[in-house]
N, C-alpha and C positions, 0 to 999 in steps of 0.2 A: 264747393258747388259752383261758384261763379268763375272759377279758374278752369277753363275747358281742358287744359293740358292735364289737369288732375282728374276731372270728373268724367271725361269721355273714355278713359281707360278702365273705368269701373262700371260693371254691368250688374243687372238685377234679373233674376230668373224666378218665375212663378209657374207651377205646373198643376194639372188637374188630376194626376195619377192615372190618366187613361190615354196618355200620348199627346195631349194638347198642351201648349205652353204659351206664356207671355214673357217676352224678353226685350230689354232695351238697356241703355245706359241709365245711370242714376239721375240724369237731367232730361230723360225722355227724348234724347236725340239718337235716332237709329244710326248705327255705324256699321252694321253688317246686313247682308241680304236675308239673314236668318232672323233678324230682329222683327218684332211686330207685337201689337197689343193683343191680337187674337190669332194664334197660329194653330191650326187643327189638322189632323189627318183627314183625308177625303178618300176612303178606300174605293169608292166608285170610280175614281180617276186613276190612282196609282198608289204606290207604297210610301210616297213622300208626305211630309207635312206641307201645309199651304197657308200663306199669309193672307187672311181675309181683311182684317182691319190693321193697317200699318200703325196709325197713331190717331190720337184725338187731341186737337188743339183747343184749349179753353181760352176765352177772351173775357176780360172784365171790362164792363162799360159803366162809366160814371160821368155825369155832366156832359154826355155826348162824346166823351173821349174814350177810345178803345185801347186796351193794353193786352196784347196777345201773349199768352204765357207759353206758347209752343216753342220748339227749337228744331230746325232742320239745317243740314249742311248741303249747300249747293256747290256746283262746280266753281273753280277759281278760289277755293277756300273762303267762300262767303257763307256766313251763318245768318239765318233769318227765321223767325222774328226776334231771336235773342231773349226769349222768355226766362232763361236761366238767371238773368241779372236781377230778377224779382225774388229769387229764392232766398229765404232767410233761415231755413232750418230743414234738416233731413234726418230721418230716423227709420231704421228698419228692424228694431228689436222684435216686434210682433208682426206688424204688417208695414210695408213701405209707406211712409208718411212724409209728404212734402208740404211745407208752409211757405206761401207766397205773400209778399207785402207790396201793394201798389198804393202809394200815398197812404190814405187812412184805411184802405181796404186790406184785411188780413184773411186769406183764403187757405183752408187746409184740404189737401187731397190724400185719400187713402185708397189702396188698391188690394183686392184679393181675387184669386181665381177659384171659382167654385169647384169643390172636389167632385170628380167623376162626371162633370158636365162641361160642355164646351161653352162656358160662360165666364166672361171677365166682368168684375163689378168694381166701380170706382165711386167713392163717396166724396162729395165736395161739401164742405161746411164753411159758412161765412162766419168767421170768429168775430170780426169787427168791421164796421162801416159807419161813416158819419152821414151818409146821404143815400138816396135811392141807388140800388145797384142791379145791373143786368148781367147775365152770363150768356155767352154764345159758345157753341161747340162745333168745330169743323172736323168731320171724320175723313181721314185719308185712306182710301181703299186701294188694295193691290190685287186680290183674287189671283194669286199665282203660286207656283211651287217655290219652296225655299231655295231651290237650285237655280231659279231663273229670275228674270226681271220683267216688269211690265212697262210698256211704252204707250204713248198716246196712239189711239187707233179708233177706227170707226165701227169696229165690231162690238166693242164694249156697250152693254145695254145701259141706258140712262133711266130705264123705267124703275119706279118705286111704288110701293103701296103704303097707305097709312095704316098703322096698327095702333093699339092703345098707347098713348103718350110717346109715339115714335114712328119709325118707318121700317119696312123691310125692303131689301134690294138684293139683286144678284147680277153681277157684271157679265158672267159667261155661263153658257149651258153646261150642265154637268156638275156645277158647284151647288152647295146648299145655299138657301137664302140666309142673308145676314140680317138679324133683327137688332136694331139700335133703339133702346127705350129708356125712359127716365121714370123715376118714382113720382114726378110732378108733371102736370100738364104743361105743354110748351108749344111753341110755334116752329114748324119746320119751313125754312125758306129755301125753295129749290133754286140753286144757283150753280149749275154744273160747270166745272172747270178742271183742267189738268195742270198740276204743278210739275213743271218740267225740270229735269237736270238735278234731281236729288242725288246726292253722292254718298257712297259708303266707304270710308277710308280703310276699314279693315279688309275689304275686298281688294282695294288698291295694293295694300301691303302684300297680299297673297298672290299678286300678279294676275288677278281676274278682272273682267269687266266690272264697272263699279257705279254706273249711273242708271237711274230709272225715272219714269214719270208716274205720279200717283194721281188718282181721280178723286176729286172732292165733289160730292153731289149737291152740296149746299151747306146750310148750318141750322142748328137748333138754337132757339132763343127763349129765355125765361127770366122773370124777376126772382130775386132772392133776398130774403130779409136777414138781418143780423141774428145769429144763433141758429139759422135754418140749415138743414142738411138735405142734399139732393143726391140720389143714387142713380148712376148710369149703368146700364147693362148692355153688353154686346154679346150676342149668342147665335147659335145655329138653330135655336128653337125659340118660340115666343115666350117672353117672361110675363109674369103678372105684376104690373107696376105697383099695386097696393102692397104686395109682399116683399118688395125689393129691400126696404130698410131692415125688415126683420131677417131676411135672408143674409144680408150683409153682416148683421150682428152675430148671427148663428155661425157664419164662416169664420169670423174673427175669434169667436170663443173657442173654436176647434184648433186654432193655431198655437203651436208651442213657441215659447219665447226664444229668441236667438241672443241670449244675454251672456253666453260664454262659449268657449271653444267647443265643448262637448255638445251643447244644445244646437249650435250651428251645424255640426256634422250630422246630428240626428235629423234635423230639418232637411239637410241635403239628401240624406239617405231616403227619406220618404218621397223626395222628388223623383227618384228613379223607379218608384212603383208604377206598374202599368197593368191596369185591369182591363182585359178585352171584353167585348160585348157578350161573348159566350162564357164569361167568368173565368177564363184562363188567366193566370197571374204570371207576370214577367218582370224582369229587371232590365231597364234601358241601360245601354252601355255608357251613355253620356249625352250631354246637350252642347250645342243645339243640333248636331247633324247625325249622331249615332242612333242606330236602331238596337234591337236585342241581338246580342251575339252570344253563342254558347259558352265559349271559354270565359269571357268577361263575366257572365252570369255566375258560373261556378266559383270563380275566384272572389268575386265581390259579395256573394250571397251571405256567407257566415258573418262577416263584419256588419253588413247592412241590416241583419235581422237578429241573429243569435246574440251578438255583442250588445244589443240594446233591448234584450229580453222580449223579442218578438218572434218566438218560434213558430207561431201559427202561419205567418207569412212565408217563413222558410219552407214549411211543409207544402203550402199551396204552390209556391214556385217550383219546388222539386217535383211535385205531382205533374205539373205541365211539362217540365223539362224531361222527366222520366218517360213520359209518353212519346215525346219527340225522339229521345235517344233510342227507345225500343223500336220505334218505326224505322229509324236509320239502321239499327243493328239487324233488323229482320228484312231489310231491303225494300221496305215499303215507302211510298211517298211521305215525306215529313209534313204533317198537317199543322204543326205549331209554327208561329211566326217568329222563328229564330234562325239566324244565318250561321254559317260555319259549323254546323253540326257534324260535318264530315271531317273536321280537323282531327288528326290522329291522337292528340293529347286530351281531347274533350272528355273521353270516358275516365281518364286518369284524374283530371281535375274534379270530375263528378264524385269520385270515391273520396278525394281529399275533403270536399265540402261535407260529405256525409260523416266523415271521421270527426269533423269539428262539432257536428251535432252530438255524436257519441260522447265527446269530451265535455260538452256543455251540460248534457242531461245524464244519460247513462248508456252503457253499451247494450244493455238488455232492451231498453226502449228503442235504441237505434236498430237493433236486430229485428225487432217486431215491425218497425215501419219500413226500413230500407234494406233488410237482410237479403231479400230475394233479388233486388236490383243489383246489389254489390256482387252477389254470386253470379248473376247473369252476365254482368260486365266482365268479370274475371274469366268466365267460360269463353266469352266472345273474343277476348284478347288472346288467351292461351290457345284457342282453336284457330287463330290467325284468320278470322273472318273479316277483319277490317281490310279494305282495299289498299291501305298504305301503312300498315303496321305489321311487321314481321317479328316473331319471337325467335331469335337465333338460338343455335345449339348451346351457345355460351351463357344463355339465360338473360341476355339483354334485348331490348327492343330496338329495332332498326326501322328507319323510315326514309323515303326518297323526297328530299326537298330541293333538288337541283333546279327544277323548272318552275315550281310553285311553292310559295312560302307556306310552311306547315307549322310554324310556331308563332308565339305572340309577336316576334320580330318579323312583321309581315309586310313591310314597305316594299313596293316594287317600282322599277323604273324601266321603261321600254319593254314592259311585259315580263321582266325577269326579277327575281328577288334581289334586293340590294344586299342582303345578308343571306346567301344560299346555305342555310344550315341543313345538313343532310347526313344520313348514316346513323351512327349512335349519337344521340343528342343528350346532353348532360341532364337537363331537368326532366326529360321524358323518363330516363332511367332512375333518377332519384325518386320520382313520383311512382314508378313501377315497383321499386323495392319497398317503398312505404305502403303501397296498395297491397302487396303480397303479405306483408306483416300484419296489416290491419285486417285483411280478409281471414288470415289465420286466427287472429284473436276473436273475430266474430264466430268463426267455425267452432272454436273451443267453447264459447258461451252456448252455442247451439248443441253442444255435445257431439259434434261430428269430428272425432279425433283423426279420422282418416284424411278428411279434406284439410284439416289444420296441418297435419304432418306434411301433406303434399305441398301446400303453400309455403311452409317453412323450408322445405328442401329446395324449392324453386328460389326462395329468397336468398338462401345461402349461396346458391350457384350464381345468382345475380350479383351478390355482394362481391364475390371473388373477381368476377369479370369486370365489375364497375371499377374496382381499385386498379386492376392491371390495365384497363382501357383509358381511364380518365386522369388518374393521379400522375403528375409529372414531378421531375426532380427539383422543380422550383417551388414546390409546396402549394400549387393551386391546381384546379381541374381544367382540362381541355374543354372548350365550349362544345365542340362536336368532333367526332372521329369518323372519317369515311375510309373506304378501301384505298383511296388514292391520296388522301391528305389528313393531316392532323391540324386542327385550328388552334394556334397558340394565343389567339387574342384573349386578353383578360376581360371577361364579360361577367355580368352579375348573375347569370343563370346558375352558376355553381353554388350560390348562396342557399338554394333550395335543399341541397344535400346536407346542409348544416341545420336549417330551420325546421325541416319536417320531423315529425315525432319519431319516425324510424329512419335512421341514417346508416348507410353502408360504411361511413367513416368512423375511425376511432377518435378519441378525445384530442390527441395530438394533431391529427389531420384536420379535424374541424377547426381547431384554433389557427392552424396555418392558413386555411382557406379564408377564414373570417378576417384574419390580419391583413391579407392581401386585398380583400374587399374594402376594409377600412382605409388602407393606405392609398389605394388607387381609384376606388369607385365612389366612396362616400362623399356626399355633399349635404348642405343643410336641407335639401329638398328631395332626398332619396338617393338611390344608387344610379351612377352613370351607366349607360348602356354599353360603354366601351371605355377602357382606360386611356388617359392622355398619352401613355407610353406606347400604346398599340398603334400600328399604322392605320391610317384612314380616319383618325379621330376628328370629328366634326361636330362641335358641341352647340352651335348656334342654330336654332330652328327658326330661320327667317327666310324671306325672299319668295320667289315664285315656287310653284308646286314641285317641280323637279328638284330644285335646290333643297327644299324641305324634305323631300323623300330620301335624299342622300344623307341627311342629317338625323332623320327620325330615330334610328337605332345605332347611331355611330358616335355617341357621346352625350346625348341628352339625358337628363336625370328624371327618374320615374318614382314618385312617392310610394306606389304600391310595392315596388321592390324593396323600398326602405322599410316597409312593414315587416317583410320576411327577414330582412337584415336585423331589425330590432328584436324580433322573436328569437333569432339565432343567438344574439348577444345575451338575452335574458336566460336562455336555456343553458348556455355555456358558463356564464359568469354570475348568474342569479342577482342577488341584491347588490353586489358590488358595482353593477353597471346601471343601477336605477337612475342616479343623477345624470349620467351620460345620456340615457334614453330620454329623460325629461327635457334635457337641453335640445336634443334632436327635435322633439315635439314642438318646442317653442318656435322653431323655424317654420312650422306649418301654421301655428296660431297667428302669426303675422299675416298670413294669406287671407284671413277672414275679412280683412279690410281692403284687399286688393282684387284686381281682376273681376270675377263674379263674386259679389259679397256673400260670405257665409258658406263657401264651398271651395273645392280644390280643383284647379285646372288639370288638363290631361298630362302635361309634362313641363319641364323647365329646361332652360339652357344649362349645359353642363359646366359652364364657366361663370364666375361672378359677373353681374349681380344676381345670377340665377333667375332670370325673368320667366314668368309663367307664360306658356304658349299652348296652342292647339285648342281643343274643345274647352269650353269655359267651366264645365263640371263633369267629372269623370268617376264612374261608379267604383272601379277597382281601387282608386286612390282613397276615396271616402271610406269604403269598406275596410281596407287594410288599416287606416288610421284609427277607426273605431275599434278594430280588433286589438291594435297595439295598446290603446287606452285601457281596454279591459284587462289585457295581460299585465300592464303596469299595476293595476289595482290588485290583481291576484298576488303579485310578487311583493307588494307593499304590506299586505295584511296576511 
């Protein structure tokens, strides 16, 4: 904790399951513009999250001497006030807990984010003190979008109003009031000032502007006795100070421990939950900058819910997503807050997610809840009603991805896809074959033998065309085939043809494809997005935005693809590969102590030491690892 090279690279995330979050490093020094103690959506302004309260600096005062426990990085590599040097202990098994020692004073700080409310709660407990002790708290306010910075200006309002045991204030019109209150009476000293030149090194690394000024309206001051606890609440609505201690205890009791790999992933899974005000349920694609995306939702959903025995949330999210998908299929405006519903593979991933429900519970139960949705999606695709999905005479799906990215490999540079995957795309058609076979099995359960036979005949046609189109003489699958070109790149998308329940490949072909994935794409952190033997291999996701865009899908490793790879291994080799898969999972277990504690980042460099990069917590990765753990259990017993 006292070595900043070690501690500043480790982050902590807390969420309220309604879109708001609190995020910083484990020493409370913000290193990104996305960091903040209270970061909330402000729908009246825009679609973004907004940092209201950037940080809260506590100061211990004894015998007239002040010891500030805060930490900020300023320009010129200056850190002040260096409160990290007082940290003696840190633990986040249940709630993040930091113990500070200043001479004879031992102060414990614990933090929780209230579920479904925009309210962060911090409990300070004086464990030990040999003489009278005072605490001061300085709030650093930003009132800005996570995409921007705030700078000293004369427009910011300095007005505040006293509320019970605290104040409320609002820096700019359009923002909600920020309430800062304590469970104990205190004195607020109005001492407005701007702290200038605070620097965010993570933004520097990414080639962005990286400095801002933060406004401090003054400080709160109060006495504290040995053994006493004080709870601070920052919220967009007024708190009841008398109930804060009880509320804090209640929130702690609801937290699941993060005492092992599985529990960490379950905790991370719950952080992606997003309950809207109208009670729609969503899955956030990742933190801190992703919103809800259609493909990510369907890929992540089975792992985040079914694999941890939470089918109710699966059904709630599917209900919201089905409404949005139907609106899109019927040409109506999409009313759900999900982006990329228009991507051609979204209906295919939706069917895959429903198929996981059928496997987990029963095909009869699945037919009852989702049968009509599956049938409607199949009609929609077969009827070629999607604006960018054509069912060709050979039984394969064709899509145009030359000018706009249409797959999960969606990075763009200068307005064009970096990887222009177009024509017959390998995972589209693997998913399509799987969807046809699954729809046929649903139709059989429904006693609709005519529909089942129709799906089966389409699947047979698709299978023949799949093999003649994608299988090459070197034993792997082309990534995509267009009228004008065949893409020889060795990419991980072919693994879906082995991992899905229904595959157009025979056993020998599956083994050949999986062997090439193992030899050329496998890393301890998932599958590389491109083989080192293929041209354009660029495995290091570093530097300015353009440089990162060119590396994003050109060699970086993705854990969620590793999930499908491990599923393919278990399906092909069953128990003989159990120890191999367990060793793969150990590579992810190490990550629980790195980057953002207790979760998995978006991607990793494709070369050693396989450094974690991108978003600090990514839903598809967490979901697929949970699904793999469940598969392991099934094959073990």
